[in-house]
MDAnalysis code that builds the backbone (N, CA, C; Angstrom):
import MDAnalysis as mda
import numpy as np

u = mda.Universe.empty(264, n_residues=88, atom_resindex=np.repeat(np.arange(88), 3), trajectory=True)
u.add_TopologyAttr("name", ["N", "CA", "C"] * 88)
u.add_TopologyAttr("resid", np.arange(1, 89))
u.add_TopologyAttr("resname", ["UNK", "UNK", "UNK", "UNK", "UNK", "UNK", "UNK", "UNK", "UNK", "UNK", "UNK", "UNK", "UNK", "UNK", "UNK", "UNK", "UNK", "UNK", "UNK", "UNK", "UNK", "UNK", "UNK", "UNK", "UNK", "UNK", "UNK", "UNK", "UNK", "UNK", "UNK", "UNK", "UNK", "UNK", "UNK", "UNK", "UNK", "UNK", "UNK", "UNK", "UNK", "UNK", "UNK", "UNK", "UNK", "UNK", "UNK", "UNK", "UNK", "UNK", "UNK", "UNK", "UNK", "UNK", "UNK", "UNK", "UNK", "UNK", "UNK", "UNK", "UNK", "UNK", "UNK", "UNK", "UNK", "UNK", "UNK", "UNK", "UNK", "UNK", "UNK", "UNK", "UNK", "UNK", "UNK", "UNK", "UNK", "UNK", "UNK", "UNK", "UNK", "UNK", "UNK", "UNK", "UNK", "UNK", "UNK", "UNK"])
u.atoms.positions = np.array([
    [0.857, -0.810, -0.274],
    [-0.192, -0.198, 0.515],
    [0.857, 1.450, 0.050],
    [0.771, 1.955, -0.936],
    [1.627, 3.146, -1.346],
    [0.538, 4.552, -0.327],
    [1.485, 5.188, 0.330],
    [1.058, 5.819, 1.304],
    [1.792, 7.447, 0.640],
    [1.053, 8.473, 0.575],
    [1.729, 9.412, 0.513],
    [2.780, 10.248, 1.846],
    [3.533, 10.435, 1.321],
    [4.251, 10.691, 2.400],
    [5.003, 12.445, 2.517],
    [4.752, 13.083, 4.271],
    [4.417, 14.202, 4.204],
    [5.729, 14.590, 4.261],
    [6.060, 15.770, 4.921],
    [7.394, 16.209, 4.624],
    [8.060, 15.463, 5.526],
    [9.631, 15.961, 5.926],
    [10.282, 15.238, 6.615],
    [10.544, 16.119, 7.287],
    [10.494, 15.629, 8.874],
    [10.710, 16.613, 9.815],
    [11.549, 16.413, 10.827],
    [12.685, 15.396, 10.514],
    [13.849, 15.115, 11.013],
    [14.946, 15.605, 11.373],
    [15.339, 16.738, 10.181],
    [16.292, 17.611, 10.346],
    [16.302, 18.304, 11.792],
    [15.265, 18.686, 12.751],
    [15.241, 19.253, 14.231],
    [14.618, 18.110, 14.872],
    [15.127, 17.979, 16.290],
    [14.260, 17.117, 16.528],
    [13.013, 18.250, 17.382],
    [13.027, 19.241, 17.713],
    [12.242, 19.948, 18.024],
    [11.272, 19.950, 16.904],
    [11.188, 20.064, 16.055],
    [10.646, 19.787, 14.604],
    [9.586, 18.731, 14.670],
    [10.589, 17.417, 15.288],
    [9.869, 15.988, 14.826],
    [8.749, 15.900, 16.363],
    [9.430, 16.926, 17.361],
    [8.600, 16.598, 19.174],
    [7.282, 17.559, 18.665],
    [7.480, 18.234, 18.094],
    [6.215, 19.448, 17.623],
    [5.413, 18.255, 16.571],
    [5.863, 18.091, 15.615],
    [5.147, 17.360, 14.991],
    [4.247, 16.055, 15.374],
    [5.103, 15.147, 15.934],
    [4.320, 14.112, 16.603],
    [3.744, 14.873, 17.843],
    [3.275, 15.630, 18.344],
    [1.808, 16.099, 19.213],
    [1.471, 16.587, 18.646],
    [1.411, 17.398, 17.098],
    [0.549, 17.744, 16.357],
    [-0.598, 16.366, 15.855],
    [0.002, 15.679, 15.500],
    [-0.080, 14.140, 15.016],
    [-0.723, 13.418, 16.249],
    [-0.892, 13.815, 17.085],
    [-1.269, 13.143, 18.569],
    [-0.162, 11.842, 18.916],
    [0.698, 11.958, 18.696],
    [1.807, 11.239, 19.241],
    [2.314, 11.255, 20.108],
    [1.993, 11.312, 21.846],
    [2.126, 11.982, 22.735],
    [3.752, 11.255, 23.335],
    [3.181, 9.955, 23.290],
    [4.664, 8.825, 23.526],
    [5.866, 9.297, 23.180],
    [6.008, 9.261, 21.474],
    [6.519, 9.239, 20.815],
    [7.015, 10.930, 20.728],
    [6.487, 12.209, 20.636],
    [7.268, 13.217, 21.243],
    [7.791, 13.408, 22.670],
    [7.260, 12.613, 23.644],
    [8.007, 12.316, 25.169],
    [9.775, 12.150, 24.790],
    [9.710, 10.735, 23.712],
    [10.488, 9.962, 23.501],
    [11.772, 10.765, 22.981],
    [11.014, 12.012, 22.162],
    [12.164, 12.569, 21.003],
    [12.807, 13.721, 22.071],
    [11.847, 14.310, 22.945],
    [12.174, 15.216, 23.767],
    [13.143, 14.799, 24.947],
    [12.680, 13.579, 25.519],
    [14.096, 12.820, 26.376],
    [15.133, 12.282, 26.111],
    [15.348, 12.544, 24.335],
    [16.509, 12.510, 23.965],
    [17.286, 13.562, 23.964],
    [16.965, 14.560, 24.033],
    [17.635, 15.645, 24.258],
    [18.607, 16.332, 25.006],
    [19.411, 16.812, 24.833],
    [20.224, 17.428, 26.099],
    [19.961, 18.214, 27.055],
    [19.282, 18.351, 27.806],
    [18.741, 19.606, 29.155],
    [19.128, 21.152, 28.213],
    [20.331, 21.322, 27.532],
    [20.041, 22.696, 27.632],
    [19.608, 22.870, 26.233],
    [19.479, 21.517, 25.306],
    [18.460, 21.904, 24.322],
    [17.495, 21.802, 24.408],
    [16.206, 20.912, 25.683],
    [15.060, 21.043, 26.378],
    [15.147, 22.397, 26.554],
    [16.082, 23.011, 27.129],
    [16.053, 24.445, 27.930],
    [15.409, 25.604, 26.204],
    [16.285, 25.345, 25.673],
    [16.405, 26.445, 24.592],
    [14.796, 26.208, 23.744],
    [14.565, 24.798, 23.596],
    [13.200, 24.461, 23.056],
    [11.751, 25.015, 23.769],
    [12.294, 24.978, 24.869],
    [11.041, 25.243, 25.650],
    [10.479, 26.886, 25.698],
    [11.797, 27.342, 25.422],
    [11.678, 28.975, 25.344],
    [11.614, 29.652, 24.227],
    [12.160, 28.630, 22.990],
    [11.087, 28.960, 21.756],
    [9.733, 28.794, 22.014],
    [9.470, 27.564, 22.834],
    [7.766, 27.397, 22.387],
    [7.121, 28.490, 23.093],
    [7.585, 28.875, 24.595],
    [7.210, 30.058, 25.233],
    [6.975, 31.203, 24.491],
    [8.112, 31.082, 23.788],
    [7.753, 32.974, 22.519],
    [6.876, 32.368, 21.687],
    [6.639, 31.000, 20.895],
    [5.468, 31.007, 20.240],
    [4.232, 31.266, 20.732],
    [3.958, 30.609, 22.026],
    [2.814, 30.529, 23.091],
    [2.200, 32.110, 23.038],
    [3.135, 33.001, 23.368],
    [3.329, 34.351, 23.816],
    [2.461, 34.905, 22.145],
    [2.571, 34.627, 20.873],
    [2.133, 34.890, 20.269],
    [0.910, 34.779, 20.024],
    [0.214, 33.517, 20.528],
    [-0.982, 33.068, 20.515],
    [-2.046, 33.822, 21.139],
    [-1.826, 33.346, 22.344],
    [-2.671, 34.414, 23.283],
    [-2.014, 35.254, 24.547],
    [-2.229, 36.115, 25.148],
    [-1.684, 36.890, 26.346],
    [-1.469, 35.805, 27.690],
    [-0.875, 36.508, 28.642],
    [-0.815, 35.814, 29.608],
    [-2.238, 35.173, 30.837],
    [-3.122, 35.375, 29.946],
    [-4.370, 35.056, 30.571],
    [-4.889, 34.108, 29.937],
    [-4.445, 33.847, 28.838],
    [-5.261, 32.653, 27.940],
    [-6.169, 33.474, 26.650],
    [-5.990, 35.049, 26.959],
    [-7.198, 35.514, 25.685],
    [-6.048, 35.348, 24.531],
    [-7.276, 35.123, 23.417],
    [-6.804, 35.368, 21.856],
    [-5.694, 36.763, 22.174],
    [-5.001, 36.822, 21.274],
    [-4.303, 38.033, 20.395],
    [-4.603, 38.318, 18.441],
    [-5.235, 38.995, 18.404],
    [-5.782, 39.303, 17.013],
    [-4.670, 39.497, 16.107],
    [-4.668, 38.802, 15.419],
    [-3.520, 39.140, 14.065],
    [-2.828, 40.674, 14.200],
    [-1.656, 40.568, 13.641],
    [-0.988, 42.190, 14.064],
    [-0.999, 42.810, 14.534],
    [-1.895, 42.808, 16.323],
    [-1.710, 43.285, 17.051],
    [0.236, 43.829, 18.124],
    [0.171, 44.552, 18.573],
    [1.427, 45.286, 19.116],
    [0.998, 45.545, 20.311],
    [1.546, 45.115, 21.613],
    [1.502, 45.501, 22.535],
    [1.974, 47.289, 22.588],
    [1.196, 47.678, 23.814],
    [1.237, 49.242, 24.009],
    [2.424, 49.698, 24.788],
    [2.221, 48.870, 26.030],
    [3.319, 48.705, 26.767],
    [3.977, 47.509, 27.541],
    [5.106, 47.458, 27.284],
    [5.992, 46.109, 27.957],
    [6.114, 46.403, 29.456],
    [5.505, 45.359, 30.000],
    [5.259, 45.408, 31.282],
    [5.903, 44.033, 32.205],
    [6.809, 42.937, 31.313],
    [7.266, 42.248, 31.491],
    [8.652, 42.104, 30.892],
    [9.960, 41.643, 31.951],
    [11.312, 41.688, 30.997],
    [11.121, 40.434, 30.492],
    [12.410, 39.540, 29.679],
    [12.318, 38.569, 28.897],
    [12.165, 37.493, 29.599],
    [13.019, 37.515, 30.915],
    [12.757, 36.558, 32.214],
    [10.912, 36.350, 32.782],
    [9.902, 37.597, 32.411],
    [8.884, 37.355, 33.118],
    [8.754, 38.470, 34.550],
    [9.741, 38.929, 34.555],
    [9.926, 40.182, 35.778],
    [8.691, 40.851, 35.551],
    [8.328, 41.829, 36.214],
    [7.714, 43.287, 36.027],
    [8.839, 44.055, 36.185],
    [8.589, 45.172, 35.170],
    [9.891, 45.995, 34.543],
    [9.067, 46.925, 35.692],
    [10.151, 47.961, 36.209],
    [10.356, 48.843, 36.832],
    [9.523, 50.157, 36.284],
    [8.547, 50.814, 37.145],
    [7.768, 51.914, 36.368],
    [8.873, 53.238, 36.155],
    [9.074, 53.597, 35.187],
    [9.923, 54.750, 34.945],
    [9.352, 56.164, 35.190],
    [9.905, 57.070, 35.862],
    [9.283, 58.060, 36.246],
    [9.860, 59.136, 35.146],
    [8.478, 59.770, 34.389],
    [9.660, 60.886, 33.569],
    [10.307, 61.916, 34.306],
    [10.915, 63.007, 33.665],
    [11.398, 64.026, 34.208],
    [12.362, 63.643, 35.782],
    [12.752, 62.507, 35.923],
    [13.271, 62.342, 36.869],
    [14.958, 62.096, 36.816],
])
Protein backbone atom coordinates (compact mmCIF):
# COMPACT_ATOMS: atom_id res chain seq x y z
CA UNK A 1 0.00 0.00 0.00
CA UNK A 2 1.52 3.30 -1.09
CA UNK A 3 0.83 6.08 1.35
CA UNK A 4 1.73 9.66 0.48
CA UNK A 5 4.73 10.80 2.46
CA UNK A 6 4.50 14.07 4.36
CA UNK A 7 7.35 16.52 4.66
CA UNK A 8 10.49 15.32 6.39
CA UNK A 9 10.62 16.61 9.95
CA UNK A 10 13.71 14.80 11.14
CA UNK A 11 16.21 17.60 10.49
CA UNK A 12 15.55 19.03 13.97
CA UNK A 13 14.44 17.12 17.06
CA UNK A 14 12.28 20.11 18.02
CA UNK A 15 10.35 19.93 14.76
CA UNK A 16 9.95 16.17 15.10
CA UNK A 17 8.60 16.54 18.64
CA UNK A 18 6.15 19.25 17.63
CA UNK A 19 4.92 17.24 14.63
CA UNK A 20 4.48 14.18 16.85
CA UNK A 21 2.27 16.25 19.18
CA UNK A 22 0.29 17.62 16.22
CA UNK A 23 -0.30 14.04 15.06
CA UNK A 24 -1.41 12.94 18.53
CA UNK A 25 1.76 10.97 19.24
CA UNK A 26 2.49 12.15 22.77
CA UNK A 27 4.54 9.04 23.53
CA UNK A 28 6.70 9.62 20.47
CA UNK A 29 7.11 13.30 21.37
CA UNK A 30 8.10 12.37 24.93
CA UNK A 31 10.73 9.98 23.59
CA UNK A 32 12.15 12.63 21.25
CA UNK A 33 12.29 15.24 24.00
CA UNK A 34 13.87 12.82 26.49
CA UNK A 35 16.68 12.19 23.98
CA UNK A 36 17.52 15.90 23.91
CA UNK A 37 20.26 17.33 26.12
CA UNK A 38 19.09 19.50 29.05
CA UNK A 39 20.27 22.73 27.39
CA UNK A 40 18.47 21.74 24.17
CA UNK A 41 15.24 21.13 26.11
CA UNK A 42 15.62 24.51 27.84
CA UNK A 43 16.14 26.30 24.52
CA UNK A 44 13.18 24.45 22.99
CA UNK A 45 11.02 25.45 25.96
CA UNK A 46 12.03 29.09 25.50
CA UNK A 47 11.15 28.88 21.80
CA UNK A 48 7.77 27.35 22.62
CA UNK A 49 7.15 30.09 25.20
CA UNK A 50 7.82 32.72 22.52
CA UNK A 51 5.44 30.95 20.15
CA UNK A 52 2.79 30.64 22.86
CA UNK A 53 3.09 34.36 23.58
CA UNK A 54 2.19 35.00 19.94
CA UNK A 55 -1.02 32.96 20.31
CA UNK A 56 -2.51 34.22 23.57
CA UNK A 57 -1.81 36.77 26.27
CA UNK A 58 -0.73 35.62 29.73
CA UNK A 59 -4.39 35.25 30.72
CA UNK A 60 -5.16 32.90 27.82
CA UNK A 61 -7.06 35.48 25.76
CA UNK A 62 -6.66 35.30 22.00
CA UNK A 63 -4.34 37.91 20.48
CA UNK A 64 -5.66 39.36 17.22
CA UNK A 65 -3.27 39.16 14.26
CA UNK A 66 -1.19 42.29 13.79
CA UNK A 67 -1.60 43.23 17.48
CA UNK A 68 1.32 45.12 18.98
CA UNK A 69 1.33 45.61 22.76
CA UNK A 70 1.36 49.29 23.70
CA UNK A 71 3.29 48.81 26.92
CA UNK A 72 5.83 46.17 27.80
CA UNK A 73 5.33 45.18 31.45
CA UNK A 74 7.49 42.03 31.65
CA UNK A 75 11.18 41.60 30.91
CA UNK A 76 12.57 38.62 28.97
CA UNK A 77 12.57 36.51 32.16
CA UNK A 78 8.93 37.26 33.01
CA UNK A 79 9.64 39.78 35.79
CA UNK A 80 7.66 43.01 36.00
CA UNK A 81 9.56 46.00 34.71
CA UNK A 82 9.97 48.94 37.07
CA UNK A 83 7.91 51.97 36.20
CA UNK A 84 10.17 54.77 35.09
CA UNK A 85 9.18 58.26 36.17
CA UNK A 86 9.43 60.88 33.46
CA UNK A 87 11.45 63.95 34.30
CA UNK A 88 13.55 62.28 37.04
